[in-house]
C-alpha positions as a printed NumPy array, in Angstrom:
array([[ 31.492, -17.354, -23.443],
       [ 31.09 , -19.957, -21.013],
       [ 34.242, -22.734, -22.129],
       [ 33.797, -25.808, -20.258],
       [ 36.968, -28.525, -20.077],
       [ 37.24 , -32.295, -20.957],
       [ 37.991, -32.619, -17.147],
       [ 34.36 , -31.078, -16.231],
       [ 33.575, -34.158, -18.226],
       [ 35.182, -36.613, -16.531],
       [ 34.536, -35.504, -13.619],
       [ 30.928, -36.276, -14.107],
       [ 31.811, -40.22 , -15.62 ],
       [ 33.241, -40.641, -11.974],
       [ 30.361, -39.365, -10.697],
       [ 27.844, -41.11 , -12.145],
       [ 30.156, -44.76 , -11.817],
       [ 29.936, -44.479,  -7.898],
       [ 27.118, -46.049,  -7.713],
       [ 29.137, -49.179,  -9.803],
       [ 27.267, -48.534, -12.42 ],
       [ 26.542, -45.758, -15.147],
       [ 23.243, -45.801, -17.327],
       [ 22.298, -44.773, -20.215],
       [ 20.657, -42.307, -19.416],
       [ 23.229, -40.365, -17.615],
       [ 26.296, -41.112, -19.96 ],
       [ 23.372, -39.629, -22.882],
       [ 23.924, -36.767, -20.718],
       [ 27.54 , -36.247, -19.811],
       [ 28.38 , -36.873, -23.664],
       [ 25.13 , -34.874, -25.291],
       [ 26.975, -32.413, -22.825],
       [ 29.957, -32.164, -23.152],
       [ 28.798, -32.193, -27.382],
       [ 26.713, -29.06 , -26.878],
       [ 29.636, -27.237, -25.254],
       [ 31.502, -27.623, -28.017],
       [ 35.079, -29.826, -27.623],
       [ 36.671, -31.406, -29.463],
       [ 35.763, -34.582, -30.776],
       [ 39.343, -36.02 , -29.71 ],
       [ 37.543, -34.923, -26.156],
       [ 34.536, -36.288, -26.485],
       [ 35.875, -39.634, -27.724],
       [ 37.812, -39.535, -24.21 ],
       [ 34.175, -38.465, -22.252],
       [ 32.282, -41.218, -24.656],
       [ 34.99 , -44.372, -23.145],
       [ 34.86 , -42.818, -20.059],
       [ 31.466, -43.405, -19.564],
       [ 32.311, -47.394, -20.941],
       [ 34.69 , -48.291, -18.583],
       [ 34.4  , -47.146, -15.401],
       [ 37.12 , -43.807, -14.281],
       [ 38.533, -42.911, -10.827],
       [ 38.089, -39.174,  -9.524],
       [ 40.886, -38.879,  -8.342],
       [ 42.088, -39.038, -12.042],
       [ 40.732, -35.511, -12.785],
       [ 43.005, -32.608, -12.976],
       [ 40.936, -29.647, -11.378],
       [ 44.133, -27.151, -11.559],
       [ 42.498, -25.118, -14.742],
       [ 39.215, -25.03 , -13.016],
       [ 37.394, -21.527, -12.143],
       [ 35.117, -21.29 ,  -9.272],
       [ 32.452, -20.92 , -11.028],
       [ 33.529, -24.026, -12.753],
       [ 33.824, -25.775,  -9.972],
       [ 30.118, -24.968,  -8.356],
       [ 28.69 , -25.778, -11.937],
       [ 30.584, -29.416, -11.772],
       [ 28.992, -30.32 ,  -8.44 ],
       [ 25.712, -28.826,  -9.669],
       [ 25.618, -31.439, -12.203],
       [ 26.973, -34.377, -10.611],
       [ 23.961, -32.964,  -8.446],
       [ 21.197, -33.765, -10.948],
       [ 23.694, -36.785, -12.452],
       [ 23.7  , -38.851,  -9.564],
       [ 19.481, -38.033,  -8.72 ],
       [ 18.804, -39.118, -12.413],
       [ 17.75 , -42.904, -11.962],
       [ 15.764, -40.928,  -8.793],
       [ 17.421, -42.02 ,  -6.052],
       [ 21.381, -41.571,  -4.664],
       [ 22.674, -44.216,  -3.24 ],
       [ 24.66 , -43.825,   0.056],
       [ 28.467, -44.43 ,  -2.969],
       [ 26.641, -41.597,  -3.917],
       [ 26.839, -38.953,  -1.436],
       [ 29.872, -39.893,  -0.927],
       [ 31.341, -39.414,  -4.382],
       [ 29.712, -36.091,  -3.974],
       [ 30.976, -35.247,  -0.574],
       [ 34.224, -36.54 ,  -1.659],
       [ 33.581, -34.546,  -4.795],
       [ 33.294, -31.264,  -3.358],
       [ 35.694, -31.773,  -1.221],
       [ 38.343, -32.181,  -4.583],
       [ 37.091, -29.57 ,  -6.034],
       [ 36.448, -27.597,  -3.157],
       [ 33.217, -25.958,  -2.253],
       [ 32.457, -25.023,   0.865],
       [ 29.393, -26.306,   2.133],
       [ 27.077, -23.478,   1.976],
       [ 27.52 , -23.138,  -1.623],
       [ 26.892, -26.607,  -2.032],
       [ 23.715, -26.611,  -0.721],
       [ 23.114, -23.725,  -3.338],
       [ 24.447, -25.609,  -6.285],
       [ 22.086, -27.941,  -5.26 ],
       [ 19.139, -26.54 ,  -5.556],
       [ 20.03 , -24.303,  -8.774],
       [ 20.53 , -28.389,  -9.997],
       [ 17.28 , -29.204,  -9.223],
       [ 15.485, -26.212, -10.421],
       [ 16.345, -26.737, -13.845],
       [ 15.7  , -30.839, -12.988],
       [ 12.286, -29.617, -12.414],
       [ 11.634, -27.391, -15.859],
       [  8.289, -28.478, -17.228],
       [ 10.293, -31.743, -19.62 ],
       [ 13.56 , -30.905, -17.268],
       [ 14.373, -33.608, -15.169],
       [ 15.607, -36.241, -18.727],
       [ 18.951, -35.778, -20.184],
       [ 18.064, -35.126, -23.9  ],
       [ 16.763, -32.149, -22.052],
       [ 17.861, -31.007, -19.331],
       [ 19.104, -27.383, -19.752],
       [ 23.251, -27.626, -18.958],
       [ 23.822, -23.916, -20.062],
       [ 21.072, -22.416, -18.109],
       [ 22.64 , -24.662, -15.021],
       [ 26.489, -22.967, -16.518],
       [ 24.974, -19.061, -16.888],
       [ 22.466, -19.329, -13.472],
       [ 25.236, -20.488, -11.654],
       [ 27.669, -17.995, -12.317],
       [ 24.407, -15.679, -12.4  ],
       [ 24.149, -16.073,  -7.904],
       [ 28.101, -16.518,  -7.485],
       [ 28.278, -13.039,  -9.117],
       [ 24.924, -12.039,  -6.767],
       [ 26.131, -13.227,  -3.693],
       [ 29.672, -11.086,  -4.231],
       [ 28.087,  -8.225,  -5.125],
       [ 25.886,  -8.138,  -1.587],
       [ 28.939,  -8.863,   0.334],
       [ 30.562,  -5.789,  -1.805],
       [ 30.029,  -2.856,   1.273]])
């Protein structure tokens, strides 16, 4: 089973705050994703409060995040940054900072962004209540395995 920890969602809240405001759609998307991931109530409350009061990316602990988790966080952040129809310069800068903090190199960033876009383009997939967060996670996992298999002699 896919395990998503609270730090993933705190990172998303920090990205959503990058443009100086976190809109209700973004907040709903982050909290709903945490609920769907089966997080404990205590963690969900912490995430909810991060959607109400600005948190900084620097406070996010990535030590518990594997490569797949880090790509997933980056992909979800790209989707959230796009939710309001435009990615501001501040959001672009925050995404770049997030990628650096997560240790996600340039090429995997592009792949993660593309996957996030594909899932958003599914029928109705662009709205937070219908975005398939777990499908995003599974797709990233599958693509990562395919890429690793392709590198095997």
